[in-house]
C-alpha positions in Angstrom: 22.9 -31.2 -8.2 22.5 -27.6 -8.0 24.1 -25.0 -10.3 25.3 -21.7 -9.3 22.9 -20.0 -11.6 20.2 -21.4 -10.0 20.9 -19.6 -6.6 20.8 -16.0 -8.4 17.7 -13.5 -8.7 16.6 -10.8 -11.2 15.6 -7.9 -9.6 12.5 -7.4 -12.1 10.6 -4.4 -12.3 8.7 -2.9 -14.8 10.4 -1.4 -18.1 11.2 2.1 -18.0 9.9 1.9 -14.5 13.0 4.1 -12.8 12.4 7.3 -15.5 8.4 7.2 -15.1 9.3 10.0 -12.1 9.1 12.5 -15.1 12.6 14.4 -13.7 14.7 11.1 -13.9 15.2 11.0 -10.1 17.9 8.3 -10.4 19.8 10.3 -13.5 19.8 7.3 -15.4 20.8 7.9 -19.0 18.4 6.5 -22.0 15.3 4.0 -21.4 14.9 0.8 -20.4 13.3 -1.1 -23.0 13.4 -4.9 -21.1 11.1 -6.7 -19.3 11.8 -8.9 -16.4 11.7 -12.1 -18.3 14.0 -10.6 -21.4 16.1 -9.7 -18.7 16.1 -12.9 -17.1 16.9 -15.1 -20.2 19.8 -12.3 -21.5 21.3 -13.1 -18.3 20.8 -17.0 -17.8 18.8 -16.3 -14.5 16.0 -18.9 -13.6 14.4 -16.9 -10.6 13.1 -13.5 -10.4 12.0 -10.8 -7.7 9.2 -9.1 -9.6 8.4 -5.5 -7.9 6.2 -3.2 -8.0 7.3 0.5 -8.5 5.6 3.8 -8.9 2.6 1.4 -8.3 3.0 -0.4 -11.6 2.0 -3.0 -12.5 -1.3 -2.4 -10.9 -3.3 -5.5 -9.9 -4.3 -8.3 -11.4 -1.2 -9.5 -12.3 -2.3 -12.5 -14.0 -0.4 -11.2 -17.2 2.9 -10.3 -16.3 3.0 -13.7 -13.8 2.0 -15.8 -17.3 5.3 -14.0 -18.7 7.1 -15.2 -16.0 5.6 -19.0 -15.6 8.8 -20.2 -17.3 11.1 -18.8 -14.5 11.7 -21.6 -11.7 10.7 -19.3 -8.9 9.0 -15.8 -8.7 8.6 -13.9 -5.5 6.2 -10.9 -6.0 6.6 -7.6 -3.7 3.6 -7.2 -1.4 5.0 -4.0 -0.4 6.8 -2.5 -3.5 9.4 0.0 -3.6 9.1 3.2 -1.7 5.8 1.6 0.0 4.1 1.3 -3.8 1.6 -1.1 -3.2 -1.3 -0.1 -5.3 -3.7 1.0 -2.3 -3.0 -1.8 0.0 -4.4 -4.7 -2.2 -0.8 -6.3 -3.4 -0.6 -8.7 -0.6 -4.1 -10.2 -1.3 -3.3 -10.0 -5.4 0.0 -12.2 -4.5 -1.4 -14.5 -2.4 -4.3 -15.3 -5.2 -1.4 -15.3 -8.0 0.6 -18.0 -5.9 -2.5 -20.3 -5.8 -2.9 -19.8 -9.9 1.2 -20.2 -10.7 2.6 -22.6 -8.7 6.2 -20.8 -9.6 5.0 -18.4 -7.3 6.6 -19.0 -4.1 6.7 -16.0 -1.8 6.7 -12.4 -1.5 9.5 -9.6 -0.5 9.0 -6.2 1.1 10.9 -3.6 -0.5 12.2 -0.3 1.2 11.2 1.1 4.4 12.1 4.7 4.5 9.1 7.0 5.1 6.6 7.4 8.0 4.0 6.1 5.2 5.8 2.9 4.4 5.6 1.8 7.8 1.7 2.8 7.9 1.1 0.8 5.2 3.2 -1.9 6.5 1.0 -2.0 9.8 -2.3 -2.7 7.8 -1.0 -5.7 6.3 -1.2 -7.4 9.7 
């Protein structure tokens, strides 16, 4: 029987990722030092949507995927926050990760706000 907690997903980004703009663009208090796995464990969530923001983390993602190996499902961003995609290599890297880690079950496209984002998406075809 499926449990309700199995339907929840954690939106996981690198620690302190929202503060890395230098000017605290998001006006967030304090610092975030919790990893996606720590957040998922704290909340009792079994699934993680691992998103690249400000091109972090940078491929290869092996260490990050290894840290999430205990999760039921992980999806990685193939186009991260506001067009972050590590110069277009994230899709290939996510496909490589899926070959190594059986719990990586998909990819996500995050944020389409600028013309640059649309151009990046067009290069993935």
